[in-house]
VOSE-343072 format. One record per atom (N, C-alpha, C): residue in one letter; chain; atom name; x, y, z. Coordinates in steps of 0.05 Angstrom, whole numbers, plus 5000, padded with zeros to 4 digits. Layout:
BEGIN
{"a", "A", "CA", {X, Y, Z}}
...
REM end
This chain:
BEGIN
{"m", "A", "N", {6656, 6983, 5266}}
{"m", "A", "CA", {6644, 7010, 5257}}
{"m", "A", "C", {6622, 7004, 5236}}
{"a", "A", "N", {6597, 7015, 5240}}
{"a", "A", "CA", {6576, 7010, 5225}}
{"a", "A", "C", {6575, 7024, 5203}}
{"l", "A", "N", {6563, 7012, 5179}}
{"l", "A", "CA", {6558, 7029, 5153}}
{"l", "A", "C", {6541, 7050, 5160}}
{"n", "A", "N", {6544, 7077, 5151}}
{"n", "A", "CA", {6528, 7099, 5155}}
{"n", "A", "C", {6528, 7118, 5129}}
{"g", "A", "N", {6508, 7116, 5108}}
{"g", "A", "CA", {6507, 7131, 5092}}
{"g", "A", "C", {6504, 7159, 5095}}
{"s", "A", "N", {6494, 7167, 5118}}
{"s", "A", "CA", {6489, 7194, 5122}}
{"s", "A", "C", {6509, 7207, 5128}}
{"l", "A", "N", {6537, 7197, 5130}}
{"l", "A", "CA", {6559, 7205, 5134}}
{"l", "A", "C", {6575, 7207, 5113}}
{"t", "A", "N", {6565, 7205, 5089}}
{"t", "A", "CA", {6578, 7211, 5061}}
{"t", "A", "C", {6571, 7237, 5050}}
{"f", "A", "N", {6582, 7251, 5033}}
{"f", "A", "CA", {6572, 7276, 5023}}
{"f", "A", "C", {6582, 7278, 4993}}
{"v", "A", "N", {6570, 7290, 4979}}
{"v", "A", "CA", {6576, 7299, 4951}}
{"v", "A", "C", {6587, 7333, 4954}}
{"p", "A", "N", {6611, 7337, 4948}}
{"p", "A", "CA", {6616, 7366, 4952}}
{"p", "A", "C", {6603, 7386, 4931}}
{"g", "A", "N", {6581, 7391, 4928}}
{"g", "A", "CA", {6566, 7407, 4911}}
{"g", "A", "C", {6572, 7435, 4911}}
{"q", "A", "N", {6582, 7444, 4933}}
{"q", "A", "CA", {6584, 7470, 4939}}
{"q", "A", "C", {6606, 7477, 4959}}
{"g", "A", "N", {6623, 7498, 4957}}
{"g", "A", "CA", {6646, 7502, 4977}}
{"g", "A", "C", {6649, 7531, 4979}}
{"h", "A", "N", {6663, 7538, 5003}}
{"h", "A", "CA", {6672, 7565, 5009}}
{"h", "A", "C", {6698, 7563, 5020}}
{"y", "A", "N", {6715, 7585, 5010}}
{"y", "A", "CA", {6741, 7589, 5024}}
{"y", "A", "C", {6741, 7614, 5038}}
{"y", "A", "N", {6755, 7617, 5063}}
{"y", "A", "CA", {6752, 7642, 5084}}
{"y", "A", "C", {6785, 7644, 5088}}
{"l", "A", "N", {6793, 7669, 5090}}
{"l", "A", "CA", {6818, 7676, 5102}}
{"l", "A", "C", {6813, 7692, 5128}}
{"a", "A", "N", {6831, 7689, 5147}}
{"a", "A", "CA", {6835, 7707, 5167}}
{"a", "A", "C", {6864, 7706, 5175}}
{"p", "A", "N", {6871, 7727, 5195}}
{"p", "A", "CA", {6897, 7725, 5203}}
{"p", "A", "C", {6906, 7702, 5217}}
{"v", "A", "N", {6934, 7694, 5211}}
{"v", "A", "CA", {6944, 7667, 5223}}
{"v", "A", "C", {6933, 7671, 5252}}
{"d", "A", "N", {6931, 7642, 5258}}
{"d", "A", "CA", {6917, 7631, 5286}}
{"d", "A", "C", {6894, 7641, 5291}}
{"t", "A", "N", {6880, 7649, 5275}}
{"t", "A", "CA", {6848, 7656, 5283}}
{"t", "A", "C", {6836, 7628, 5288}}
{"p", "A", "N", {6821, 7630, 5311}}
{"p", "A", "CA", {6808, 7602, 5315}}
{"p", "A", "C", {6781, 7593, 5298}}
{"f", "A", "N", {6779, 7569, 5296}}
{"f", "A", "CA", {6755, 7557, 5282}}
{"f", "A", "C", {6733, 7577, 5287}}
{"p", "A", "N", {6717, 7582, 5264}}
{"p", "A", "CA", {6695, 7602, 5270}}
{"p", "A", "C", {6674, 7591, 5291}}
{"e", "A", "N", {6660, 7612, 5302}}
{"e", "A", "CA", {6637, 7603, 5324}}
{"e", "A", "C", {6615, 7591, 5311}}
{"d", "A", "N", {6605, 7601, 5287}}
{"d", "A", "CA", {6586, 7591, 5268}}
{"d", "A", "C", {6599, 7580, 5242}}
{"p", "A", "N", {6609, 7558, 5242}}
{"p", "A", "CA", {6618, 7550, 5211}}
{"p", "A", "C", {6603, 7550, 5192}}
{"s", "A", "N", {6576, 7553, 5196}}
{"s", "A", "CA", {6559, 7549, 5168}}
{"s", "A", "C", {6559, 7579, 5163}}
{"a", "A", "N", {6563, 7598, 5175}}
{"a", "A", "CA", {6567, 7627, 5164}}
{"a", "A", "C", {6590, 7642, 5179}}
{"p", "A", "N", {6614, 7638, 5176}}
{"p", "A", "CA", {6636, 7652, 5188}}
{"p", "A", "C", {6633, 7679, 5182}}
{"t", "A", "N", {6640, 7693, 5205}}
{"t", "A", "CA", {6640, 7725, 5205}}
{"t", "A", "C", {6668, 7734, 5207}}
{"t", "A", "N", {6668, 7761, 5211}}
{"t", "A", "CA", {6696, 7772, 5221}}
{"t", "A", "C", {6711, 7762, 5242}}
{"p", "A", "N", {6734, 7756, 5240}}
{"p", "A", "CA", {6753, 7767, 5219}}
{"p", "A", "C", {6756, 7750, 5193}}
{"w", "A", "N", {6738, 7729, 5187}}
{"w", "A", "CA", {6739, 7709, 5168}}
{"w", "A", "C", {6729, 7726, 5145}}
{"e", "A", "N", {6742, 7724, 5120}}
{"e", "A", "CA", {6732, 7738, 5095}}
{"e", "A", "C", {6732, 7717, 5072}}
{"e", "A", "N", {6711, 7715, 5059}}
{"e", "A", "CA", {6709, 7692, 5037}}
{"e", "A", "C", {6725, 7704, 5013}}
{"v", "A", "N", {6741, 7684, 5004}}
{"v", "A", "CA", {6761, 7689, 4977}}
{"v", "A", "C", {6745, 7699, 4959}}
{"g", "A", "N", {6720, 7689, 4951}}
{"g", "A", "CA", {6709, 7696, 4926}}
{"g", "A", "C", {6702, 7671, 4908}}
{"h", "A", "N", {6697, 7673, 4886}}
{"h", "A", "CA", {6690, 7650, 4866}}
{"h", "A", "C", {6716, 7635, 4859}}
{"t", "A", "N", {6711, 7610, 4864}}
{"t", "A", "CA", {6733, 7592, 4856}}
{"t", "A", "C", {6723, 7569, 4834}}
{"t", "A", "N", {6740, 7554, 4824}}
{"t", "A", "CA", {6732, 7536, 4800}}
{"t", "A", "C", {6715, 7514, 4809}}
{"r", "A", "N", {6700, 7503, 4793}}
{"r", "A", "CA", {6681, 7483, 4802}}
{"r", "A", "C", {6689, 7457, 4791}}
{"d", "A", "N", {6703, 7458, 4768}}
{"d", "A", "CA", {6717, 7432, 4755}}
{"d", "A", "C", {6738, 7420, 4774}}
{"t", "A", "N", {6755, 7431, 4791}}
{"t", "A", "CA", {6770, 7421, 4810}}
{"t", "A", "C", {6769, 7439, 4837}}
{"p", "A", "N", {6745, 7434, 4851}}
{"p", "A", "CA", {6743, 7455, 4874}}
{"p", "A", "C", {6761, 7452, 4898}}
{"l", "A", "N", {6773, 7428, 4898}}
{"l", "A", "CA", {6791, 7423, 4920}}
{"l", "A", "C", {6803, 7403, 4918}}
{"q", "A", "N", {6831, 7401, 4918}}
{"q", "A", "CA", {6849, 7379, 4915}}
{"q", "A", "C", {6868, 7380, 4940}}
{"v", "A", "N", {6868, 7355, 4954}}
{"v", "A", "CA", {6886, 7357, 4976}}
{"v", "A", "C", {6907, 7335, 4968}}
{"s", "A", "N", {6936, 7347, 4974}}
{"s", "A", "CA", {6957, 7327, 4965}}
{"s", "A", "C", {6970, 7327, 4988}}
{"r", "A", "N", {6988, 7300, 4988}}
{"r", "A", "CA", {7009, 7290, 5008}}
{"r", "A", "C", {7035, 7289, 4997}}
{"e", "A", "N", {7054, 7300, 5008}}
{"e", "A", "CA", {7083, 7295, 4998}}
{"e", "A", "C", {7100, 7290, 5019}}
{"g", "A", "N", {7118, 7270, 5017}}
{"g", "A", "CA", {7135, 7259, 5040}}
{"g", "A", "C", {7121, 7244, 5058}}
{"g", "A", "N", {7134, 7235, 5081}}
{"g", "A", "CA", {7125, 7225, 5104}}
{"g", "A", "C", {7122, 7192, 5096}}
{"e", "A", "N", {7137, 7183, 5079}}
{"e", "A", "CA", {7137, 7153, 5073}}
{"e", "A", "C", {7154, 7142, 5093}}
{"p", "A", "N", {7147, 7121, 5103}}
{"p", "A", "CA", {7166, 7108, 5124}}
{"p", "A", "C", {7193, 7098, 5109}}
{"e", "A", "N", {7215, 7099, 5123}}
{"e", "A", "CA", {7237, 7091, 5113}}
{"e", "A", "C", {7250, 7065, 5130}}
{"v", "A", "N", {7256, 7046, 5118}}
{"v", "A", "CA", {7266, 7023, 5131}}
{"v", "A", "C", {7297, 7024, 5136}}
{"l", "A", "N", {7303, 7021, 5161}}
{"l", "A", "CA", {7330, 7026, 5168}}
{"l", "A", "C", {7342, 6997, 5178}}
{"g", "A", "N", {7364, 6985, 5167}}
{"g", "A", "CA", {7374, 6964, 5180}}
{"g", "A", "C", {7400, 6964, 5189}}
{"s", "A", "N", {7407, 6942, 5199}}
{"s", "A", "CA", {7435, 6935, 5206}}
{"s", "A", "C", {7447, 6913, 5190}}
{"w", "A", "N", {7473, 6903, 5194}}
{"w", "A", "CA", {7484, 6883, 5182}}
{"w", "A", "C", {7473, 6859, 5188}}
{"q", "A", "N", {7459, 6855, 5211}}
{"q", "A", "CA", {7447, 6833, 5217}}
{"q", "A", "C", {7421, 6829, 5212}}
{"d", "A", "N", {7404, 6852, 5214}}
{"d", "A", "CA", {7377, 6850, 5204}}
{"d", "A", "C", {7369, 6872, 5187}}
{"p", "A", "N", {7364, 6869, 5161}}
{"p", "A", "CA", {7361, 6890, 5139}}
{"p", "A", "C", {7334, 6909, 5147}}
{"a", "A", "N", {7318, 6898, 5163}}
{"a", "A", "CA", {7294, 6914, 5171}}
{"a", "A", "C", {7293, 6918, 5203}}
{"l", "A", "N", {7310, 6926, 5214}}
{"l", "A", "CA", {7313, 6934, 5239}}
{"l", "A", "C", {7291, 6950, 5254}}
{"r", "A", "N", {7291, 6975, 5242}}
{"r", "A", "CA", {7268, 6989, 5248}}
{"r", "A", "C", {7260, 7012, 5227}}
{"t", "A", "N", {7239, 7027, 5232}}
{"t", "A", "CA", {7232, 7048, 5210}}
{"t", "A", "C", {7238, 7076, 5223}}
{"r", "A", "N", {7234, 7094, 5204}}
{"r", "A", "CA", {7240, 7123, 5210}}
{"r", "A", "C", {7220, 7139, 5193}}
{"q", "A", "N", {7202, 7159, 5201}}
{"q", "A", "CA", {7187, 7175, 5184}}
{"q", "A", "C", {7189, 7204, 5190}}
{"d", "A", "N", {7195, 7213, 5168}}
{"d", "A", "CA", {7194, 7242, 5167}}
{"d", "A", "C", {7160, 7251, 5167}}
{"p", "A", "N", {7160, 7277, 5175}}
{"p", "A", "CA", {7128, 7288, 5176}}
{"p", "A", "C", {7121, 7293, 5146}}
{"p", "A", "N", {7100, 7288, 5134}}
{"p", "A", "CA", {7090, 7295, 5110}}
{"p", "A", "C", {7084, 7327, 5107}}
{"t", "A", "N", {7079, 7329, 5080}}
{"t", "A", "CA", {7068, 7363, 5076}}
{"t", "A", "C", {7046, 7360, 5065}}
{"f", "A", "N", {7025, 7373, 5076}}
{"f", "A", "CA", {6997, 7370, 5061}}
{"f", "A", "C", {6992, 7399, 5047}}
{"t", "A", "N", {6980, 7399, 5025}}
{"t", "A", "CA", {6974, 7423, 5009}}
{"t", "A", "C", {6946, 7422, 4996}}
{"l", "A", "N", {6929, 7443, 5001}}
{"l", "A", "CA", {6903, 7444, 4985}}
{"l", "A", "C", {6906, 7462, 4964}}
{"a", "A", "N", {6896, 7451, 4941}}
{"a", "A", "CA", {6897, 7464, 4917}}
{"a", "A", "C", {6871, 7474, 4906}}
{"f", "A", "N", {6865, 7497, 4893}}
{"f", "A", "CA", {6841, 7504, 4884}}
{"f", "A", "C", {6846, 7528, 4862}}
{"g", "A", "N", {6825, 7534, 4850}}
{"g", "A", "CA", {6832, 7558, 4831}}
{"g", "A", "C", {6817, 7583, 4834}}
{"l", "A", "N", {6827, 7602, 4833}}
{"l", "A", "CA", {6813, 7629, 4839}}
{"l", "A", "C", {6804, 7640, 4811}}
{"i", "A", "N", {6775, 7647, 4809}}
{"i", "A", "CA", {6767, 7657, 4790}}
{"i", "A", "C", {6754, 7682, 4785}}
{"q", "A", "N", {6757, 7696, 4810}}
{"q", "A", "CA", {6746, 7723, 4817}}
{"q", "A", "C", {6774, 7742, 4817}}
{"y", "A", "N", {6776, 7757, 4798}}
{"y", "A", "CA", {6801, 7776, 4797}}
{"y", "A", "C", {6797, 7800, 4811}}
{"d", "A", "N", {6809, 7803, 4835}}
{"d", "A", "CA", {6806, 7831, 4848}}
{"d", "A", "C", {6831, 7831, 4863}}
{"e", "A", "N", {6833, 7851, 4879}}
{"e", "A", "CA", {6853, 7860, 4899}}
{"e", "A", "C", {6861, 7841, 4919}}
{"t", "A", "N", {6838, 7818, 4926}}
{"t", "A", "CA", {6843, 7799, 4945}}
{"t", "A", "C", {6853, 7777, 4934}}
{"t", "A", "N", {6848, 7768, 4910}}
{"t", "A", "CA", {6856, 7744, 4895}}
{"t", "A", "C", {6880, 7744, 4878}}
{"l", "A", "N", {6886, 7770, 4865}}
{"l", "A", "CA", {6910, 7776, 4850}}
{"l", "A", "C", {6938, 7769, 4870}}
{"p", "A", "N", {6937, 7781, 4894}}
{"p", "A", "CA", {6959, 7781, 4908}}
{"p", "A", "C", {6963, 7745, 4918}}
{"l", "A", "N", {6944, 7733, 4920}}
{"l", "A", "CA", {6946, 7702, 4926}}
{"l", "A", "C", {6959, 7689, 4908}}
{"y", "A", "N", {6955, 7698, 4883}}
{"y", "A", "CA", {6966, 7681, 4861}}
{"y", "A", "C", {6994, 7695, 4855}}
{"y", "A", "N", {6997, 7720, 4851}}
{"y", "A", "CA", {7022, 7734, 4847}}
{"y", "A", "C", {7044, 7739, 4869}}
{"g", "A", "N", {7030, 7738, 4895}}
{"g", "A", "CA", {7049, 7742, 4919}}
{"g", "A", "C", {7041, 7766, 4933}}
{"s", "A", "N", {7041, 7763, 4961}}
{"s", "A", "CA", {7031, 7779, 4980}}
{"s", "A", "C", {7042, 7809, 4978}}
{"n", "A", "N", {7070, 7806, 4966}}
{"n", "A", "CA", {7083, 7834, 4965}}
{"n", "A", "C", {7073, 7850, 4934}}
{"s", "A", "N", {7051, 7839, 4920}}
{"s", "A", "CA", {7040, 7855, 4901}}
{"s", "A", "C", {7028, 7879, 4911}}
{"e", "A", "N", {7030, 7900, 4897}}
{"e", "A", "CA", {7018, 7925, 4909}}
{"e", "A", "C", {6995, 7940, 4888}}
{"v", "A", "N", {6978, 7951, 4898}}
{"v", "A", "CA", {6958, 7961, 4884}}
{"v", "A", "C", {6965, 7993, 4878}}
{"d", "A", "N", {6965, 8001, 4855}}
{"d", "A", "CA", {6975, 8026, 4848}}
{"d", "A", "C", {6952, 8044, 4853}}
{"p", "A", "N", {6954, 8062, 4876}}
{"p", "A", "CA", {6932, 8081, 4886}}
{"p", "A", "C", {6915, 8100, 4859}}
{"e", "A", "N", {6935, 8105, 4840}}
{"e", "A", "CA", {6922, 8121, 4819}}
{"e", "A", "C", {6906, 8107, 4798}}
{"t", "A", "N", {6911, 8081, 4790}}
{"t", "A", "CA", {6899, 8065, 4770}}
{"t", "A", "C", {6883, 8041, 4782}}
{"g", "A", "N", {6886, 8035, 4812}}
{"g", "A", "CA", {6877, 8013, 4822}}
{"g", "A", "C", {6888, 7985, 4806}}
{"y", "A", "N", {6908, 7986, 4793}}
{"y", "A", "CA", {6921, 7959, 4779}}
{"y", "A", "C", {6939, 7949, 4800}}
{"v", "A", "N", {6943, 7922, 4797}}
{"v", "A", "CA", {6958, 7912, 4817}}
{"v", "A", "C", {6987, 7904, 4802}}
{"n", "A", "N", {7007, 7912, 4814}}
{"n", "A", "CA", {7036, 7912, 4808}}
{"n", "A", "C", {7045, 7885, 4817}}
{"i", "A", "N", {7055, 7869, 4797}}
{"i", "A", "CA", {7067, 7840, 4805}}
{"i", "A", "C", {7096, 7848, 4810}}
{"p", "A", "N", {7104, 7833, 4834}}
{"p", "A", "CA", {7134, 7834, 4841}}
{"p", "A", "C", {7149, 7813, 4821}}
{"k", "A", "N", {7175, 7822, 4822}}
{"k", "A", "CA", {7192, 7803, 4807}}
{"k", "A", "C", {7195, 7777, 4826}}
{"v", "A", "N", {7198, 7779, 4851}}
{"v", "A", "CA", {7203, 7757, 4870}}
{"v", "A", "C", {7178, 7751, 4887}}
{"p", "A", "N", {7160, 7737, 4881}}
{"p", "A", "CA", {7134, 7736, 4896}}
{"p", "A", "C", {7134, 7731, 4925}}
{"s", "A", "N", {7122, 7737, 4950}}
{"s", "A", "CA", {7125, 7728, 4974}}
{"s", "A", "C", {7094, 7711, 4977}}
{"p", "A", "N", {7098, 7689, 4992}}
{"p", "A", "CA", {7071, 7677, 4996}}
{"p", "A", "C", {7052, 7690, 5012}}
{"t", "A", "N", {7031, 7687, 5016}}
{"t", "A", "CA", {7015, 7700, 5034}}
{"t", "A", "C", {7006, 7680, 5058}}
{"e", "A", "N", {7011, 7686, 5080}}
{"e", "A", "CA", {7006, 7674, 5105}}
{"e", "A", "C", {6982, 7680, 5114}}
{"s", "A", "N", {6962, 7661, 5122}}
{"s", "A", "CA", {6936, 7669, 5137}}
{"s", "A", "C", {6929, 7640, 5146}}
{"a", "A", "N", {6907, 7647, 5163}}
{"a", "A", "CA", {6891, 7622, 5173}}
{"a", "A", "C", {6874, 7615, 5149}}
{"l", "A", "N", {6862, 7590, 5144}}
{"l", "A", "CA", {6844, 7581, 5121}}
{"l", "A", "C", {6822, 7566, 5131}}
{"f", "A", "N", {6800, 7574, 5125}}
{"f", "A", "CA", {6775, 7557, 5132}}
{"f", "A", "C", {6760, 7552, 5111}}
{"v", "A", "N", {6755, 7525, 5107}}
{"v", "A", "CA", {6740, 7512, 5082}}
{"v", "A", "C", {6710, 7500, 5090}}
{"r", "A", "N", {6691, 7510, 5079}}
{"r", "A", "CA", {6664, 7498, 5085}}
{"r", "A", "C", {6656, 7481, 5057}}
{"v", "A", "N", {6652, 7458, 5056}}
{"v", "A", "CA", {6639, 7441, 5037}}
{"v", "A", "C", {6612, 7437, 5044}}
{"v", "A", "N", {6593, 7440, 5024}}
{"v", "A", "CA", {6564, 7437, 5026}}
{"v", "A", "C", {6552, 7417, 5009}}
{"d", "A", "N", {6538, 7398, 5023}}
{"d", "A", "CA", {6521, 7377, 5006}}
{"d", "A", "C", {6493, 7383, 5020}}
{"g", "A", "N", {6476, 7399, 5010}}
{"g", "A", "CA", {6445, 7403, 5023}}
{"g", "A", "C", {6448, 7410, 5049}}
{"n", "A", "N", {6438, 7390, 5066}}
{"n", "A", "CA", {6438, 7392, 5094}}
{"n", "A", "C", {6462, 7385, 5110}}
{"r", "A", "N", {6479, 7375, 5093}}
{"r", "A", "CA", {6506, 7365, 5106}}
{"r", "A", "C", {6531, 7382, 5097}}
{"e", "A", "N", {6548, 7387, 5115}}
{"e", "A", "CA", {6570, 7401, 5113}}
{"e", "A", "C", {6593, 7392, 5125}}
{"h", "A", "N", {6619, 7398, 5116}}
{"h", "A", "CA", {6642, 7387, 5126}}
{"h", "A", "C", {6663, 7412, 5129}}
{"y", "A", "N", {6676, 7413, 5147}}
{"y", "A", "CA", {6694, 7439, 5153}}
{"y", "A", "C", {6721, 7428, 5158}}
{"r", "A", "N", {6744, 7443, 5146}}
{"r", "A", "CA", {6771, 7444, 5147}}
{"r", "A", "C", {6783, 7468, 5154}}
{"h", "A", "N", {6795, 7468, 5176}}
{"h", "A", "CA", {6806, 7494, 5190}}
{"h", "A", "C", {6835, 7489, 5193}}
{"y", "A", "N", {6851, 7509, 5184}}
{"y", "A", "CA", {6879, 7509, 5188}}
{"y", "A", "C", {6892, 7539, 5195}}
{"p", "A", "N", {6899, 7536, 5221}}
{"p", "A", "CA", {6909, 7561, 5231}}
{"p", "A", "C", {6933, 7574, 5216}}
{"r", "A", "N", {6949, 7563, 5201}}
{"r", "A", "CA", {6970, 7576, 5183}}
{"r", "A", "C", {6976, 7560, 5161}}
{"v", "A", "N", {6971, 7572, 5138}}
{"v", "A", "CA", {6976, 7563, 5115}}
{"v", "A", "C", {6996, 7583, 5098}}
{"s", "A", "N", {7007, 7573, 5080}}
{"s", "A", "CA", {7024, 7598, 5057}}
{"s", "A", "C", {7012, 7589, 5031}}
{"i", "A", "N", {7001, 7612, 5019}}
{"i", "A", "CA", {6988, 7610, 4991}}
{"i", "A", "C", {7002, 7624, 4971}}
{"l", "A", "N", {7004, 7609, 4947}}
{"l", "A", "CA", {7021, 7625, 4924}}
{"l", "A", "C", {7011, 7606, 4900}}
{"a", "A", "N", {7018, 7620, 4875}}
{"a", "A", "CA", {7014, 7607, 4853}}
{"a", "A", "C", {7019, 7577, 4852}}
{"a", "A", "N", {7003, 7561, 4841}}
{"a", "A", "CA", {7011, 7531, 4835}}
{"a", "A", "C", {7018, 7522, 4814}}
{"d", "A", "N", {7004, 7535, 4791}}
{"d", "A", "CA", {7005, 7525, 4766}}
{"d", "A", "C", {7005, 7551, 4744}}
{"s", "A", "N", {7003, 7543, 4719}}
{"s", "A", "CA", {6999, 7566, 4700}}
{"s", "A", "C", {6969, 7578, 4700}}
{"e", "A", "N", {6966, 7604, 4703}}
{"e", "A", "CA", {6941, 7615, 4701}}
{"e", "A", "C", {6928, 7607, 4671}}
{"e", "A", "N", {6903, 7601, 4676}}
{"e", "A", "CA", {6883, 7589, 4650}}
{"e", "A", "C", {6869, 7604, 4639}}
{"f", "A", "N", {6871, 7608, 4611}}
{"f", "A", "CA", {6854, 7627, 4596}}
{"f", "A", "C", {6842, 7606, 4574}}
{"d", "A", "N", {6819, 7597, 4577}}
{"d", "A", "CA", {6804, 7580, 4557}}
{"d", "A", "C", {6778, 7592, 4547}}
{"v", "A", "N", {6775, 7597, 4526}}
{"v", "A", "CA", {6749, 7608, 4510}}
{"v", "A", "C", {6724, 7599, 4517}}
{"e", "A", "N", {6727, 7571, 4528}}
{"e", "A", "CA", {6699, 7558, 4537}}
{"e", "A", "C", {6695, 7556, 4566}}
{"q", "A", "N", {6717, 7564, 4585}}
{"q", "A", "CA", {6714, 7562, 4611}}
{"q", "A", "C", {6719, 7591, 4625}}
{"l", "A", "N", {6715, 7595, 4654}}
{"l", "A", "CA", {6723, 7618, 4658}}
{"l", "A", "C", {6750, 7620, 4666}}
{"a", "A", "N", {6771, 7642, 4661}}
{"a", "A", "CA", {6795, 7643, 4671}}
{"a", "A", "C", {6800, 7640, 4700}}
{"s", "A", "N", {6822, 7619, 4704}}
{"s", "A", "CA", {6831, 7618, 4733}}
{"s", "A", "C", {6861, 7619, 4737}}
{"m", "A", "N", {6865, 7628, 4768}}
{"m", "A", "CA", {6887, 7624, 4776}}
{"m", "A", "C", {6890, 7605, 4800}}
{"p", "A", "N", {6904, 7583, 4789}}
{"p", "A", "CA", {6907, 7563, 4807}}
{"p", "A", "C", {6931, 7566, 4829}}
{"v", "A", "N", {6919, 7564, 4857}}
{"v", "A", "CA", {6939, 7568, 4877}}
{"v", "A", "C", {6939, 7544, 4901}}
{"a", "A", "N", {6961, 7543, 4915}}
{"a", "A", "CA", {6966, 7521, 4932}}
{"a", "A", "C", {6967, 7534, 4961}}
{"a", "A", "N", {6956, 7520, 4976}}
{"a", "A", "CA", {6953, 7530, 5005}}
{"a", "A", "C", {6971, 7506, 5023}}
{"t", "A", "N", {6994, 7513, 5028}}
{"t", "A", "CA", {7012, 7494, 5043}}
{"t", "A", "C", {7004, 7496, 5070}}
{"i", "A", "N", {7000, 7474, 5082}}
{"i", "A", "CA", {6988, 7475, 5113}}
{"i", "A", "C", {7020, 7478, 5126}}
{"l", "A", "N", {7019, 7498, 5146}}
{"l", "A", "CA", {7046, 7501, 5162}}
{"l", "A", "C", {7038, 7496, 5190}}
{"g", "A", "N", {7052, 7491, 5208}}
{"g", "A", "CA", {7048, 7484, 5238}}
{"g", "A", "C", {7048, 7507, 5252}}
{"t", "A", "N", {7037, 7512, 5273}}
{"t", "A", "CA", {7039, 7537, 5292}}
{"t", "A", "C", {7053, 7527, 5315}}
{"s", "A", "N", {7066, 7548, 5327}}
{"s", "A", "CA", {7079, 7541, 5356}}
{"s", "A", "C", {7068, 7537, 5377}}
{"g", "A", "N", {7078, 7513, 5390}}
{"g", "A", "CA", {7063, 7504, 5411}}
{"g", "A", "C", {7041, 7485, 5408}}
{"s", "A", "N", {7037, 7475, 5382}}
{"s", "A", "CA", {7016, 7458, 5374}}
{"s", "A", "C", {7020, 7431, 5360}}
{"d", "A", "N", {7015, 7408, 5366}}
{"d", "A", "CA", {7022, 7385, 5357}}
{"d", "A", "C", {7005, 7381, 5330}}
{"f", "A", "N", {6984, 7401, 5328}}
{"f", "A", "CA", {6965, 7393, 5303}}
{"f", "A", "C", {6968, 7415, 5282}}
{"a", "A", "N", {6962, 7410, 5258}}
{"a", "A", "CA", {6967, 7431, 5237}}
{"a", "A", "C", {6940, 7442, 5226}}
{"g", "A", "N", {6917, 7425, 5238}}
{"g", "A", "CA", {6891, 7437, 5226}}
{"g", "A", "C", {6867, 7421, 5243}}
{"t", "A", "N", {6846, 7425, 5236}}
{"t", "A", "CA", {6819, 7411, 5245}}
{"t", "A", "C", {6802, 7404, 5223}}
{"l", "A", "N", {6793, 7376, 5222}}
{"l", "A", "CA", {6772, 7371, 5205}}
{"l", "A", "C", {6748, 7358, 5219}}
{"s", "A", "N", {6724, 7368, 5206}}
{"s", "A", "CA", {6699, 7359, 5222}}
{"s", "A", "C", {6688, 7334, 5206}}
{"p", "A", "N", {6674, 7316, 5223}}
{"p", "A", "CA", {6656, 7295, 5205}}
{"p", "A", "C", {6640, 7303, 5197}}
{"v", "A", "N", {6624, 7292, 5178}}
{"v", "A", "CA", {6599, 7304, 5165}}
{"v", "A", "C", {6577, 7316, 5187}}
{"v", "A", "N", {6570, 7339, 5180}}
{"v", "A", "CA", {6553, 7349, 5202}}
{"v", "A", "C", {6525, 7355, 5190}}
{"d", "A", "N", {6505, 7351, 5200}}
{"d", "A", "CA", {6475, 7352, 5187}}
{"d", "A", "C", {6466, 7381, 5202}}
{"t", "A", "N", {6464, 7399, 5185}}
{"t", "A", "CA", {6458, 7427, 5196}}
{"t", "A", "C", {6430, 7431, 5200}}
{"s", "A", "N", {6412, 7408, 5187}}
{"s", "A", "CA", {6383, 7413, 5194}}
{"s", "A", "C", {6377, 7407, 5218}}
{"t", "A", "N", {6391, 7397, 5238}}
{"t", "A", "CA", {6387, 7389, 5265}}
{"t", "A", "C", {6398, 7411, 5281}}
{"s", "A", "N", {6417, 7428, 5273}}
{"s", "A", "CA", {6436, 7446, 5291}}
{"s", "A", "C", {6419, 7471, 5296}}
REM end
């Protein structure tokens, strides 16, 4: 494999989009349209963190051979990001899909036991003319950490989108290589 500097990128800007579970990859990933809806403003200091949990190989042995074979459970991948736009769309992502908007006041009522929001997730990462795309047909989104109020930063609600599988598919998502949008 040859070295190719044009396939690197600096994630200078990004966008998160939600749609109903199993919504396919957008026809135009540089400008997703209905049913995809942009989440709104997200934090710049930790724009996207992808974590992996589990999936480490376990060595199984016999009395005769302590390293006879390996076994591996599937890993769980989670995307973490911070919501900084406080509205009827983002508050339930943090506090639970069973949050309710009071029709008289417009305020969001927080449930005692939050339910995660299940949806499709599309992430568009931009570096000038280069873009990188991530599509997950089914994720579960809920608060990931403490809500942050810092007088020198924008307030934020950290959420985690746990990647879930979909029936009949061996794949949990799709990642693009770096795409040069100036030629497409």
